[in-house]
C-alpha positions as CSV (number, residue, x, y, z in Angstrom):
1,X,-26.1,-43.5,-38.9
2,X,-22.9,-44.9,-36.6
3,X,-21.3,-41.4,-38.2
4,X,-25.0,-39.2,-37.4
5,X,-24.4,-40.5,-34.2
6,X,-20.7,-39.4,-33.1
7,X,-21.0,-36.1,-34.6
8,X,-24.5,-35.6,-32.4
9,X,-21.8,-36.7,-29.7
10,X,-19.0,-34.4,-30.7
11,X,-21.9,-31.1,-31.5
12,X,-23.3,-32.2,-28.1
13,X,-19.6,-32.5,-26.4
14,X,-18.5,-28.4,-27.4
15,X,-21.6,-27.5,-27.0
16,X,-21.3,-28.0,-23.0
17,X,-17.8,-27.1,-23.9
18,X,-18.6,-24.4,-25.1
19,X,-21.6,-23.0,-22.6
20,X,-19.1,-24.2,-19.3
21,X,-16.4,-21.6,-20.9
22,X,-18.8,-19.1,-21.2
23,X,-20.1,-19.4,-17.9
24,X,-16.5,-19.8,-16.3
25,X,-15.1,-16.7,-18.4
26,X,-17.9,-14.5,-17.8
27,X,-18.7,-15.0,-14.4
28,X,-14.6,-14.6,-13.6
29,X,-14.3,-10.7,-15.4
30,X,-17.1,-9.6,-13.3
31,X,-15.3,-8.0,-10.8
32,X,-15.9,-4.2,-10.0
33,X,-13.0,-2.9,-7.7
34,X,-14.9,0.7,-6.0
35,X,-11.1,3.0,-4.7
36,X,-12.6,4.2,-1.5
37,X,-13.2,0.6,-0.5
38,X,-9.7,-0.2,-1.0
39,X,-7.9,2.7,-0.6
40,X,-10.0,4.5,2.6
41,X,-7.3,6.7,3.6
42,X,-7.4,9.1,0.8
43,X,-9.2,12.1,-0.2
44,X,-10.7,14.1,2.5
45,X,-11.4,11.4,4.6
46,X,-8.0,12.3,6.4
47,X,-8.1,13.2,9.1
48,X,-5.2,14.6,10.5
49,X,-6.7,17.0,13.4
50,X,-4.7,14.8,15.9
51,X,-2.1,12.7,15.0
52,X,-0.4,10.5,17.3
53,X,2.8,8.7,17.1
54,X,1.8,4.7,18.4
55,X,-1.6,5.0,16.3
56,X,-1.0,6.9,13.1
57,X,3.2,6.9,12.3
58,X,3.9,3.4,13.9
59,X,1.9,1.9,11.5
60,X,2.5,4.1,9.1
61,X,6.5,2.9,9.5
62,X,6.5,-0.8,9.8
63,X,4.5,-1.5,6.6
64,X,7.2,0.7,4.7
65,X,10.1,1.5,6.8
66,X,10.3,-0.9,9.2
67,X,12.3,-3.8,7.5
68,X,15.1,-5.9,6.6
69,X,17.7,-4.0,4.8
70,X,15.8,-0.5,4.9
71,X,14.7,1.6,8.6
72,X,14.7,-1.9,11.7
73,X,17.6,-1.3,14.1
74,X,19.4,-4.6,14.0
75,X,21.3,-3.0,11.3
76,X,19.7,0.0,9.9
77,X,20.2,1.6,6.4
78,X,22.5,4.6,7.0
79,X,22.2,4.6,10.6
80,X,18.7,5.5,10.5
81,X,16.8,3.6,13.0
82,X,12.8,4.2,13.1
83,X,11.5,1.1,15.2
84,X,12.2,3.8,18.4
85,X,10.5,7.7,18.9
86,X,13.2,8.3,19.6
87,X,14.7,7.6,16.1
88,X,12.0,8.8,14.9
89,X,11.5,12.3,16.6
90,X,15.9,12.9,14.9
91,X,14.8,12.9,11.7
92,X,11.2,14.9,12.1
93,X,13.5,17.4,14.2
94,X,15.8,17.8,11.1
95,X,14.0,17.9,8.0
96,X,15.0,14.9,7.6
97,X,12.1,13.3,6.9
98,X,9.7,15.3,5.3
99,X,12.0,15.6,3.3
100,X,11.9,12.0,2.4
101,X,8.1,11.3,2.1
102,X,7.6,14.2,0.4
103,X,10.0,13.0,-2.8
104,X,10.4,17.1,-2.4
105,X,14.5,16.7,-3.4
106,X,16.1,17.2,-0.4
107,X,16.5,13.6,0.9
108,X,16.8,10.4,-1.2
109,X,12.8,9.9,-1.5
110,X,11.3,7.0,0.4
111,X,10.6,4.6,0.7
112,X,13.7,3.7,-1.5
113,X,13.0,2.5,-4.8
114,X,9.1,2.1,-3.7
115,X,5.8,3.8,-4.8
116,X,5.4,7.1,-2.6
117,X,3.1,6.9,0.8
118,X,-0.4,8.2,-0.3
119,X,-1.2,11.1,0.2
120,X,-2.7,10.5,3.4
121,X,0.1,8.6,5.1
122,X,2.3,12.1,3.7
123,X,0.1,14.7,5.1
124,X,-0.1,12.6,8.6
125,X,3.5,12.8,8.9
126,X,3.7,16.1,8.0
127,X,0.9,17.1,10.3
128,X,2.8,14.9,13.6
129,X,5.9,16.7,12.8
130,X,4.8,19.4,12.7
131,X,2.5,19.4,16.1
132,X,6.3,18.6,17.2
133,X,7.0,15.2,16.8
134,X,5.3,14.0,19.6
135,X,5.2,10.4,21.4
136,X,1.5,9.6,22.0
């Protein structure tokens, strides 16, 4: 009788554990990534008709270029500081900015040792350069 109670107790304990594990793994494995929500600046949502340095270009540079060891003004890589409009405009006008972000081979691909910028980000930079690299 005692052995039977022990087996029933163990059976219930394992059944409860299995039920909890099934619920946990079932609940955590149901995750749906929606690309449009994760990466909203891709595809046809990319408006490059009027590009602003402050609103469009600067945020891209801050997240991808302006950091310690890269193109921050304290010790900019290869002497190129991208913190000010004048610094960015200089590399935009001589073609190095477009060549670097498009990975065309005419300049070192940027961001260095990281994935290429999103197509919309590249298109935004190119549009800004084509619009005269204005400080707006």
